[in-house]
C-alpha positions as CSV (number, residue, x, y, z in Angstrom):
1,X,61.0,-83.8,79.6
2,X,59.0,-85.5,82.4
3,X,59.2,-82.3,84.5
4,X,57.7,-80.3,81.6
5,X,54.9,-82.8,81.2
6,X,54.2,-82.7,85.0
7,X,54.0,-78.9,84.9
8,X,51.6,-79.0,81.9
9,X,49.4,-81.6,83.5
10,X,49.3,-79.6,86.7
11,X,48.2,-76.5,84.9
12,X,45.5,-78.4,83.0
13,X,44.2,-79.9,86.2
14,X,44.0,-76.4,87.9
15,X,41.8,-75.2,85.0
16,X,39.5,-72.3,85.5
17,X,39.7,-68.9,83.9
18,X,43.0,-68.1,85.5
19,X,44.8,-69.8,82.7
20,X,44.3,-69.3,79.0
21,X,43.2,-72.5,77.2
22,X,45.3,-71.9,74.1
23,X,47.0,-74.8,72.3
24,X,49.6,-74.2,69.6
25,X,50.7,-76.5,66.8
26,X,53.4,-75.7,64.3
27,X,54.7,-77.2,61.1
28,X,58.2,-78.8,61.2
29,X,59.8,-75.7,59.7
30,X,57.7,-73.4,62.1
31,X,56.3,-71.4,59.2
32,X,52.7,-72.5,59.7
33,X,51.3,-72.0,63.2
34,X,47.8,-73.1,64.3
35,X,46.4,-71.7,67.6
36,X,43.3,-73.3,69.1
37,X,41.5,-71.5,71.9
38,X,39.0,-73.3,74.1
39,X,38.0,-70.6,76.6
40,X,34.2,-70.4,76.2
41,X,33.9,-71.9,72.7
42,X,36.3,-73.6,70.3
43,X,38.1,-71.2,67.8
44,X,41.3,-71.3,65.8
45,X,43.5,-69.1,63.7
46,X,46.3,-69.9,61.3
47,X,49.5,-67.9,60.6
48,X,52.0,-68.3,57.8
49,X,55.2,-66.7,58.8
50,X,54.1,-63.3,60.2
51,X,50.9,-63.2,58.2
52,X,47.5,-64.3,59.6
53,X,45.9,-66.4,56.8
54,X,42.8,-67.5,58.7
55,X,41.4,-65.0,61.3
56,X,39.9,-66.3,64.5
57,X,37.1,-68.7,63.4
58,X,34.7,-70.7,65.5
59,X,34.4,-74.5,65.3
60,X,31.3,-76.4,66.3
61,X,28.7,-78.9,65.3
62,X,24.9,-78.8,65.4
63,X,23.5,-82.3,65.6
64,X,20.0,-83.7,65.3
65,X,17.4,-81.9,67.3
66,X,19.6,-78.9,67.7
67,X,22.1,-80.4,70.1
68,X,25.3,-78.2,69.9
69,X,28.9,-79.2,70.4
70,X,31.5,-76.5,70.7
71,X,30.2,-74.1,73.4
72,X,31.4,-74.2,77.0
73,X,34.0,-76.9,76.3
74,X,36.4,-78.4,78.7
75,X,39.8,-80.0,77.7
76,X,40.3,-83.2,79.6
77,X,43.8,-83.9,78.3
78,X,46.6,-82.8,76.0
79,X,49.9,-84.4,74.9
80,X,52.9,-83.1,73.2
81,X,55.2,-85.2,71.0
């Protein structure tokens, strides 16, 4: 387990466009799968079994005075449990 965590941390630290920034989360029975992509902006999609129920959708916030959160993002850490 520690070896896998070390590999994941190393890949995250290397960053750059050479590695896809895709994070996957699944339900306990693996029927529902959430995929979050953070390449240039934040987007996600959701699958139920083999069926895509939410197509790639963007996520972001527009704050006061037009400040935008969600474009050109950088993941600074990730954990698995």
